[in-house]
DRENPAPA-259773 format. One record per residue: x negated, y, z negated of N, C-alpha, C, O in turn. Coordinates in steps of 0.1 Angstrom, whole numbers, always signed. Last residue first. Layout:
BEGIN
> nc1;nc2;nc3;cac1;cac2;cac3;cc1;cc2;cc3;oc1;oc2;oc3
> X;Y;Z;X;Y;Z;X;Y;Z;X;Y;Z;
...
This chain:
BEGIN
> nc1;nc2;nc3;cac1;cac2;cac3;cc1;cc2;cc3;oc1;oc2;oc3
> -533;-203;-143;-539;-190;-144;-533;-181;-154;-536;-170;-156;
> -516;-225;-145;-529;-226;-152;-536;-212;-153;-542;-209;-163;
> -496;-216;-128;-493;-218;-142;-506;-218;-150;-507;-212;-161;
> -509;-217;-104;-505;-205;-108;-502;-205;-123;-504;-196;-131;
> -514;-245;-102;-525;-236;-102;-521;-222;-108;-528;-216;-116;
> -487;-254;-101;-496;-258;-112;-508;-249;-113;-512;-246;-125;
> -478;-244;-77;-472;-240;-89;-481;-243;-101;-482;-235;-111;
> -495;-258;-60;-497;-244;-61;-490;-238;-74;-496;-230;-81;
> -483;-283;-62;-497;-282;-65;-501;-267;-68;-508;-263;-76;
> -457;-279;-54;-459;-282;-68;-474;-280;-72;-477;-276;-83;
> -462;-272;-26;-455;-263;-35;-458;-266;-50;-462;-257;-57;
> -472;-289;-7;-482;-281;-14;-475;-273;-26;-482;-268;-35;
> -452;-303;+6;-463;-310;+1;-473;-302;-7;-481;-308;-14;
> -433;-284;+14;-429;-293;+3;-442;-300;-3;-442;-303;-14;
> -449;-251;+19;-442;-263;+24;-441;-273;+12;-447;-271;+1;
> -440;-222;+0;-449;-232;+5;-442;-243;+11;-430;-245;+8;
> -439;-192;-18;-433;-199;-7;-443;-209;-1;-454;-205;+3;
> -433;-175;-47;-442;-185;-41;-434;-192;-30;-423;-198;-32;
> -430;-143;-62;-425;-153;-52;-437;-163;-48;-448;-158;-47;
> -417;-117;-82;-427;-127;-79;-422;-137;-70;-410;-140;-70;
> -398;-98;-95;-409;-94;-86;-420;-104;-85;-432;-101;-88;
> -364;-103;-89;-375;-107;-98;-388;-105;-90;-389;-111;-79;
> -345;-99;-70;-346;-89;-80;-358;-91;-90;-361;-83;-98;
> -344;-122;-55;-351;-110;-49;-352;-98;-59;-359;-89;-56;
> -354;-151;-69;-344;-141;-71;-350;-128;-65;-361;-124;-70;
> -360;-186;-63;-364;-172;-62;-352;-163;-64;-341;-166;-60;
> -354;-212;-87;-351;-206;-74;-354;-191;-74;-352;-184;-84;
> -383;-220;-107;-369;-218;-105;-366;-211;-92;-375;-204;-86;
> -411;-222;-110;-404;-232;-102;-389;-230;-100;-383;-238;-93;
> -423;-201;-121;-420;-212;-130;-412;-223;-123;-407;-233;-129;
> -426;-183;-101;-438;-190;-105;-435;-201;-115;-444;-210;-117;
> -398;-188;-79;-406;-180;-87;-417;-189;-93;-418;-201;-90;
> -397;-202;-45;-393;-201;-59;-401;-190;-66;-409;-183;-60;
> -391;-220;-17;-393;-206;-21;-388;-204;-35;-376;-205;-38;
> -402;-243;+5;-397;-241;-8;-401;-228;-13;-412;-224;-14;
> -395;-241;+40;-403;-238;+29;-395;-239;+16;-383;-237;+15;
> -379;-244;+63;-383;-256;+55;-392;-253;+43;-396;-263;+37;
> -369;-222;+75;-379;-229;+83;-385;-241;+75;-393;-249;+80;
> -354;-211;+56;-347;-217;+67;-356;-225;+76;-352;-233;+84;
> -374;-201;+39;-365;-212;+35;-359;-219;+46;-358;-231;+47;
> -384;-180;+56;-392;-191;+52;-384;-203;+47;-387;-214;+51;
> -361;-164;+58;-367;-170;+70;-376;-181;+67;-375;-192;+73;
> -357;-157;+31;-347;-164;+38;-353;-171;+50;-350;-183;+53;
> -381;-142;+27;-378;-154;+19;-367;-163;+26;-369;-175;+26;
> -379;-121;+45;-389;-131;+47;-386;-144;+39;-389;-155;+44;
> -357;-105;+35;-356;-111;+48;-366;-123;+49;-362;-134;+53;
> -368;-98;+8;-354;-103;+11;-353;-111;+24;-349;-122;+24;
> -393;-87;+3;-392;-102;+5;-378;-107;+8;-377;-119;+12;
> -393;-59;+2;-405;-66;+7;-402;-81;+11;-407;-85;+21;
> -370;-52;-11;-371;-49;+3;-383;-56;+10;-383;-58;+22;
> -376;-60;-38;-366;-67;-30;-367;-65;-15;-365;-74;-7;
> -412;-60;-43;-399;-54;-44;-389;-62;-35;-393;-69;-26;
> -437;-77;-62;-431;-74;-49;-417;-68;-52;-411;-71;-63;
> -452;-87;-83;-449;-73;-83;-444;-68;-69;-447;-57;-64;
> -471;-113;-67;-464;-107;-78;-462;-92;-76;-469;-86;-68;
> -472;-140;-43;-475;-126;-47;-466;-122;-59;-456;-128;-62;
> -482;-165;-20;-476;-161;-33;-480;-146;-35;-490;-141;-30;
> -477;-189;+6;-479;-175;+2;-474;-173;-12;-464;-178;-15;
> -489;-215;+28;-482;-210;+17;-485;-195;+14;-494;-190;+21;
> -500;-220;+53;-493;-231;+46;-485;-227;+34;-476;-233;+30;
> -495;-199;+81;-500;-201;+68;-493;-213;+62;-481;-216;+66;
> -482;-208;+104;-495;-201;+105;-502;-201;+92;-515;-203;+91;
> -456;-217;+104;-467;-226;+103;-481;-221;+105;-490;-228;+107;
> -436;-199;+103;-440;-203;+116;-452;-213;+116;-456;-217;+127;
> -433;-195;+76;-422;-200;+83;-426;-206;+97;-422;-216;+101;
> -457;-182;+71;-454;-194;+64;-443;-202;+72;-445;-214;+75;
> -451;-159;+85;-462;-167;+90;-462;-181;+83;-466;-191;+89;
> -431;-148;+70;-428;-153;+83;-439;-162;+89;-436;-171;+96;
> -446;-141;+47;-435;-151;+46;-431;-156;+60;-429;-168;+61;
> -462;-121;+59;-468;-133;+53;-458;-144;+52;-461;-156;+55;
> -444;-102;+67;-450;-110;+77;-457;-122;+71;-457;-133;+78;
> -437;-92;+41;-426;-98;+50;-433;-107;+61;-427;-117;+64;
> -461;-83;+31;-454;-95;+25;-444;-101;+34;-443;-113;+35;
> -488;-73;+46;-474;-72;+48;-467;-84;+43;-468;-95;+48;
> -516;-78;+41;-510;-65;+38;-496;-63;+42;-491;-51;+40;
> -533;-100;+42;-530;-93;+55;-523;-80;+52;-524;-71;+61;
> -554;-120;+29;-547;-108;+24;-544;-99;+35;-553;-91;+39;
> -559;-155;+26;-559;-143;+34;-550;-132;+27;-541;-135;+20;
> -581;-180;+15;-569;-171;+11;-570;-159;+20;-581;-153;+21;
> -589;-214;+25;-592;-199;+23;-579;-192;+20;-568;-198;+21;
> -587;-240;+16;-596;-237;+27;-600;-222;+26;-611;-219;+28;
> -587;-242;-21;-580;-242;-8;-591;-239;+3;-602;-235;+0;
> -600;-238;-44;-593;-251;-42;-586;-252;-28;-581;-263;-25;
> -609;-213;-49;-619;-224;-48;-613;-237;-44;-620;-246;-40;
> -584;-198;-50;-593;-197;-39;-603;-208;-38;-605;-213;-27;
> -568;-201;-74;-564;-208;-62;-576;-208;-52;-578;-219;-45;
> -581;-187;-94;-577;-201;-97;-575;-208;-84;-578;-220;-82;
> -584;-162;-84;-596;-169;-87;-593;-184;-90;-602;-192;-88;
> -557;-155;-81;-565;-156;-70;-578;-164;-72;-582;-173;-64;
> -549;-154;-108;-543;-164;-99;-551;-166;-87;-553;-177;-82;
> -565;-133;-117;-566;-146;-123;-560;-157;-114;-566;-167;-113;
> -555;-112;-100;-569;-117;-99;-571;-130;-105;-578;-139;-100;
> -530;-101;-103;-532;-113;-94;-546;-118;-93;-548;-127;-86;
> -527;-82;-123;-531;-77;-109;-534;-89;-99;-539;-86;-89;
> -520;-75;-151;-512;-84;-142;-514;-80;-127;-506;-74;-121;
> -534;-55;-162;-540;-68;-162;-533;-78;-153;-538;-88;-149;
> -535;-23;-145;-527;-34;-151;-535;-47;-151;-542;-50;-141;
> -550;-5;-131;-546;-1;-145;-538;-13;-152;-536;-11;-164;
> -555;-13;-105;-566;-7;-112;-562;-4;-127;-571;-1;-135;
> -531;-23;-95;-542;-33;-98;-553;-26;-106;-560;-33;-113;
> -508;-12;-86;-513;-7;-99;-524;-16;-104;-527;-18;-116;
> -501;-24;-63;-506;-10;-62;-513;-6;-75;-521;+3;-75;
> -510;-59;-63;-501;-48;-65;-509;-34;-65;-521;-34;-66;
> -520;-80;-35;-523;-74;-48;-514;-61;-50;-512;-54;-41;
> -512;-112;-19;-513;-97;-19;-516;-92;-34;-515;-100;-43;
> -518;-141;+2;-514;-134;-10;-515;-119;-9;-518;-114;+2;
> -518;-172;+19;-518;-158;+19;-513;-152;+5;-506;-159;-2;
> -538;-200;+28;-528;-194;+19;-529;-179;+20;-540;-174;+22;
> -544;-230;+44;-546;-215;+45;-535;-208;+38;-523;-210;+42;
> -558;-261;+33;-546;-252;+35;-551;-237;+35;-561;-233;+29;
> -575;-281;+27;-574;-277;+41;-563;-267;+44;-559;-265;+55;
> -572;-285;+0;-586;-282;+5;-585;-278;+20;-595;-272;+25;
> -546;-294;-3;-550;-280;-7;-563;-276;-1;-564;-265;+4;
> -527;-312;+18;-540;-311;+12;-544;-297;+9;-545;-289;+18;
> -504;-315;+31;-503;-316;+17;-517;-316;+10;-518;-319;-2;
> -488;-301;+60;-500;-304;+52;-497;-305;+38;-489;-298;+32;
> -468;-294;+77;-466;-306;+69;-478;-309;+61;-478;-320;+54;
> -456;-259;+81;-465;-270;+83;-462;-282;+74;-453;-282;+65;
> -422;-249;+90;-434;-248;+82;-444;-260;+85;-439;-270;+92;
> -409;-239;+122;-410;-248;+111;-423;-246;+103;-433;-242;+109;
> -387;-222;+145;-400;-223;+138;-398;-232;+126;-388;-233;+120;
> -370;-220;+176;-371;-225;+163;-385;-226;+158;-394;-229;+165;
> -370;-189;+195;-375;-203;+194;-375;-208;+179;-379;-200;+170;
> -364;-162;+195;-354;-172;+200;-358;-186;+199;-350;-195;+202;
> -385;-150;+182;-382;-147;+196;-373;-158;+203;-375;-162;+214;
> -383;-174;+159;-392;-163;+163;-390;-162;+178;-393;-171;+186;
> -360;-186;+134;-364;-184;+148;-375;-173;+149;-375;-163;+141;
> -345;-210;+113;-353;-198;+114;-359;-198;+129;-361;-208;+135;
> -312;-221;+103;-325;-223;+108;-332;-210;+110;-326;-199;+108;
> -287;-217;+91;-288;-217;+105;-301;-219;+111;-303;-218;+123;
> -284;-212;+64;-279;-225;+69;-280;-226;+84;-276;-236;+90;
> -284;-178;+68;-284;-189;+58;-277;-201;+64;-266;-200;+69;
> -303;-169;+97;-290;-169;+90;-290;-180;+80;-296;-191;+83;
> -332;-152;+107;-326;-163;+102;-312;-160;+97;-310;-148;+92;
> -362;-142;+126;-348;-140;+121;-343;-153;+116;-347;-164;+119;
> -388;-122;+141;-384;-134;+132;-370;-131;+127;-366;-120;+123;
> -402;-111;+168;-390;-109;+161;-386;-122;+154;-382;-132;+160;
> -431;-96;+181;-425;-109;+175;-414;-106;+165;-415;-98;+156;
> -448;-78;+193;-434;-80;+198;-429;-94;+193;-422;-101;+201;
> -470;-70;+180;-471;-83;+188;-457;-87;+194;-456;-97;+201;
> -462;-46;+170;-475;-47;+177;-476;-59;+185;-482;-59;+196;
> -438;-50;+156;-438;-43;+169;-451;-44;+177;-451;-43;+189;
> -423;-75;+141;-437;-70;+142;-438;-63;+156;-439;-70;+166;
> -395;-77;+121;-400;-74;+134;-414;-68;+133;-417;-59;+126;
> -373;-98;+105;-386;-91;+103;-392;-89;+117;-393;-99;+125;
> -341;-103;+91;-349;-100;+103;-362;-93;+99;-362;-84;+91;
> -315;-123;+77;-328;-116;+76;-335;-115;+90;-334;-123;+98;
> -287;-131;+58;-292;-128;+71;-305;-120;+69;-306;-112;+60;
> -282;-137;+32;-275;-145;+42;-280;-142;+56;-276;-150;+65;
> -294;-139;-1;-296;-133;+12;-290;-142;+23;-293;-154;+23;
> -269;-143;-27;-281;-146;-20;-282;-139;-7;-272;-133;-2;
> -243;-145;-38;-255;-144;-47;-268;-148;-40;-276;-155;-46;
> -220;-146;-24;-228;-158;-23;-240;-157;-32;-247;-168;-35;
> -211;-120;-31;-203;-132;-34;-211;-145;-33;-209;-153;-42;
> -231;-104;-22;-228;-104;-36;-220;-116;-40;-222;-122;-51;
> -255;-111;+2;-241;-112;-1;-239;-113;-17;-244;-122;-23;
> -279;-91;+19;-275;-99;+7;-260;-99;+5;-254;-89;+6;
> -300;-90;+45;-286;-87;+41;-282;-97;+30;-282;-109;+32;
> -331;-74;+52;-324;-85;+46;-310;-81;+42;-308;-71;+35;
> -355;-63;+73;-341;-61;+69;-335;-74;+64;-334;-84;+72;
> -386;-48;+80;-379;-59;+73;-365;-55;+69;-363;-45;+63;
> -411;-42;+103;-398;-37;+98;-391;-49;+92;-390;-60;+99;
> -447;-42;+98;-434;-48;+103;-423;-39;+97;-424;-31;+89;
> -482;-46;+107;-471;-41;+99;-458;-45;+105;-458;-51;+116;
> -511;-42;+119;-504;-53;+113;-494;-48;+103;-498;-44;+92;
> -534;-27;+131;-521;-31;+138;-515;-43;+132;-514;-54;+138;
> -545;+1;+113;-546;-14;+114;-533;-19;+120;-523;-17;+114;
> -546;+28;+107;-547;+24;+121;-549;+9;+123;-554;+5;+134;
> -541;+34;+81;-555;+33;+85;-557;+28;+99;-568;+26;+103;
> -514;+33;+79;-520;+46;+77;-535;+46;+81;-541;+56;+84;
> -509;+6;+83;-505;+16;+93;-512;+29;+92;-517;+34;+102;
> -520;-5;+60;-525;-9;+73;-522;+2;+83;-531;+7;+90;
> -502;+7;+42;-516;+10;+41;-523;+6;+54;-532;+14;+58;
> -477;-3;+50;-480;+11;+52;-495;+14;+51;-500;+22;+58;
> -463;-27;+51;-477;-27;+56;-482;-12;+58;-489;-10;+67;
> -432;-21;+64;-439;-30;+55;-454;-32;+59;-456;-37;+70;
> -411;+2;+69;-425;+0;+73;-432;-8;+62;-437;-3;+52;
> -386;+0;+59;-387;+6;+72;-401;+5;+78;-403;+6;+90;
> -369;-24;+44;-383;-19;+44;-386;-13;+57;-388;-21;+67;
> -338;-28;+29;-345;-23;+41;-359;-18;+37;-361;-10;+29;
> -311;-47;+23;-324;-44;+17;-334;-41;+29;-337;-49;+37;
> -277;-42;+21;-289;-43;+30;-301;-39;+23;-302;-27;+18;
> -251;-60;+8;-261;-50;+5;-273;-53;+15;-277;-64;+16;
> -216;-69;+11;-230;-69;+15;-238;-57;+11;-233;-46;+10;
> -189;-66;+4;-197;-78;-2;-212;-76;+1;-220;-82;-7;
> -182;-31;-2;-179;-44;+3;-189;-55;-3;-195;-53;-13;
> -187;-6;-9;-176;-12;-16;-173;-26;-11;-164;-33;-16;
> -218;+13;-15;-209;+4;-8;-198;-2;-16;-199;-2;-28;
> -241;+28;-24;-235;+17;-32;-226;+8;-24;-227;-4;-26;
> -270;+36;-8;-255;+37;-6;-249;+25;-14;-253;+14;-12;
> -301;+53;-5;-292;+44;-12;-278;+47;-8;-273;+58;-6;
> -335;+58;+1;-321;+59;+7;-312;+49;+0;-316;+37;+0;
> -361;+54;-8;-351;+60;-17;-337;+62;-11;-328;+66;-18;
> -379;+39;+6;-382;+53;+4;-371;+61;-3;-372;+73;-4;
> -366;+13;+8;-378;+15;+0;-381;+30;-3;-385;+33;-14;
> -331;+10;+3;-342;+11;+12;-354;+16;+4;-353;+23;-6;
> -301;-5;+2;-312;-2;-7;-325;-2;+2;-329;-12;+7;
> -266;-2;+7;-280;-1;+13;-290;+3;+2;-288;+12;-6;
> -234;-18;+11;-244;-11;+3;-258;-11;+11;-260;-20;+19;
> -208;-12;+35;-219;-20;+30;-228;-12;+21;-230;+0;+24;
> -189;+3;+47;-185;-3;+34;-197;-11;+28;-195;-15;+16;
> -199;+11;+71;-198;+21;+61;-195;+15;+47;-197;+22;+37;
> -215;-1;+94;-209;-8;+83;-208;+2;+71;-215;+0;+61;
> -223;+19;+113;-217;+6;+118;-210;-1;+107;-199;-6;+109;
> -233;+40;+98;-223;+43;+108;-216;+30;+113;-204;+30;+116;
> -251;+27;+81;-240;+35;+75;-229;+37;+86;-217;+36;+83;
> -270;+18;+100;-262;+9;+92;-250;+15;+86;-239;+9;+86;
> -280;+42;+110;-273;+33;+119;-265;+23;+111;-254;+19;+115;
> -290;+55;+88;-279;+62;+95;-272;+51;+104;-260;+52;+105;
> -311;+37;+81;-300;+40;+71;-288;+46;+79;-276;+42;+77;
> -327;+38;+103;-321;+25;+99;-309;+28;+90;-298;+22;+92;
> -336;+65;+104;-329;+59;+115;-321;+46;+111;-309;+45;+115;
> -348;+68;+79;-336;+76;+82;-329;+70;+94;-316;+70;+94;
> -369;+49;+82;-359;+47;+72;-346;+55;+75;-335;+50;+74;
> -384;+61;+103;-379;+48;+105;-367;+45;+95;-357;+40;+99;
> -392;+84;+90;-384;+85;+102;-377;+72;+105;-366;+71;+109;
> -406;+74;+68;-394;+82;+65;-385;+83;+78;-373;+82;+77;
> -428;+61;+80;-419;+54;+70;-406;+61;+70;-395;+55;+71;
> -439;+83;+94;-432;+73;+102;-423;+64;+93;-413;+59;+97;
> -451;+98;+74;-440;+104;+81;-432;+93;+89;-420;+95;+91;
> -459;+74;+48;-462;+82;+60;-449;+88;+65;-438;+84;+62;
> -473;+68;+17;-461;+68;+25;-464;+78;+36;-470;+88;+35;
> -495;+47;-4;-492;+57;+6;-478;+56;+12;-471;+46;+11;
> -508;+41;-32;-496;+37;-26;-491;+48;-16;-484;+57;-20;
> -529;+45;-50;-532;+38;-38;-519;+33;-30;-519;+23;-23;
> -517;+63;-69;-532;+64;-65;-535;+57;-52;-542;+63;-44;
> -485;+71;-54;-494;+66;-65;-508;+67;-60;-511;+71;-49;
> -475;+81;-32;-465;+79;-43;-473;+75;-56;-467;+76;-67;
> -490;+104;-9;-491;+92;-18;-481;+93;-30;-479;+103;-36;
> -489;+109;+27;-489;+113;+13;-489;+101;+4;-489;+90;+9;
> -497;+116;+60;-498;+106;+49;-498;+113;+36;-506;+122;+34;
> -484;+121;+93;-488;+126;+80;-488;+115;+69;-479;+106;+70;
> -492;+121;+127;-488;+113;+115;-493;+120;+103;-504;+125;+102;
> -500;+134;+150;-490;+140;+142;-486;+133;+129;-478;+137;+122;
> -517;+118;+163;-523;+130;+157;-513;+137;+148;-517;+144;+139;
> -512;+83;+158;-509;+95;+164;-515;+107;+156;-517;+106;+144;
> -513;+57;+148;-525;+63;+153;-523;+76;+161;-531;+80;+169;
> -478;+55;+153;-491;+47;+149;-503;+53;+156;-503;+55;+168;
> -455;+67;+162;-463;+73;+151;-477;+67;+149;-486;+74;+143;
> -446;+48;+180;-449;+62;+184;-457;+70;+174;-465;+78;+178;
> -443;+26;+164;-454;+26;+174;-456;+40;+179;-468;+43;+183;
> -420;+33;+149;-433;+31;+143;-445;+32;+153;-455;+38;+150;
> -401;+33;+169;-404;+46;+162;-417;+45;+155;-425;+54;+156;
> -401;+7;+175;-405;+16;+186;-408;+30;+179;-418;+36;+183;
> -390;-4;+152;-404;-7;+156;-409;+2;+166;-421;+6;+166;
> -364;+5;+154;-373;+11;+144;-387;+8;+146;-396;+16;+144;
> -356;-12;+174;-356;+2;+177;-365;+9;+166;-372;+19;+170;
> -358;-37;+161;-366;-34;+172;-367;-19;+176;-378;-14;+180;
> -339;-32;+141;-352;-35;+137;-362;-32;+149;-372;-26;+147;
> -315;-30;+156;-321;-18;+149;-335;-20;+145;-343;-10;+144;
> -313;-57;+166;-313;-45;+175;-320;-33;+168;-328;-27;+174;
> -312;-73;+143;-323;-75;+153;-324;-62;+162;-335;-57;+164;
> -288;-63;+132;-300;-61;+125;-312;-63;+134;-322;-56;+133;
> -270;-72;+152;-272;-57;+149;-285;-55;+142;-292;-45;+146;
> -272;-99;+148;-275;-93;+161;-278;-78;+160;-287;-73;+166;
> -263;-102;+122;-277;-105;+125;-281;-99;+138;-292;-93;+140;
> -236;-95;+125;-245;-86;+116;-259;-89;+120;-267;-79;+120;
> -228;-116;+141;-227;-102;+146;-236;-93;+138;-242;-84;+143;
> -232;-138;+124;-240;-136;+137;-240;-122;+142;-249;-117;+148;
> -213;-131;+104;-227;-130;+101;-235;-130;+114;-245;-122;+115;
> -184;-116;+102;-191;-123;+112;-206;-122;+110;-211;-112;+115;
> -175;-116;+66;-176;-110;+79;-185;-119;+89;-191;-129;+85;
> -156;-141;+49;-169;-134;+51;-169;-128;+65;-165;-135;+75;
């Protein structure tokens, strides 16, 4: 297998550079916003960040595959596929809310899993990263999940799908089941950062449905390496190609699985 630390260092570098691209566009007069769906925006900064990341990855690792949110694709001939979200939290970004990130996950076809992940929050200058089997870090410092096992004192994060207005699978049943039993539920608008906040012990858990691989590839690895249990709603190991995820510390995971199953 290629030198994964070298790949991770490169991913860190380009994530931070993409973050600077986002900051230049954030709240700027030149920002343009269009819509892929009724409530699914895409901005000119999404596309600028994605073009930059795609070009840099292709130039450095031409044999690697790339799957990016706004449509950039490269099949690649090697073991690795890069799942790239150039701007996770576009709705926040488009409204001038300073909570968004760049997410880059590197998947190994041979290992059948994500082996390197980086999530960068340019507003707070927080760089989350992990290698499979190597622990999780924020700005070079080890991070760990909480040890809480009391639902009533837990702070949980979630999100809602863009098609919530037309689909019954809109997370409302799950939200209504979980909310009365926990301290509170937050909806911050960046799945990648939600997972990193679980990893850093800021949230005790996070769940969401109808997520895409580029949303969760990096964050799931970072949360796992920080000690979280990361699964699908039936308790089976998470799969980045399956659009649902629950990440929680060991003391809360089974309790939240039961609540989601009841919903």
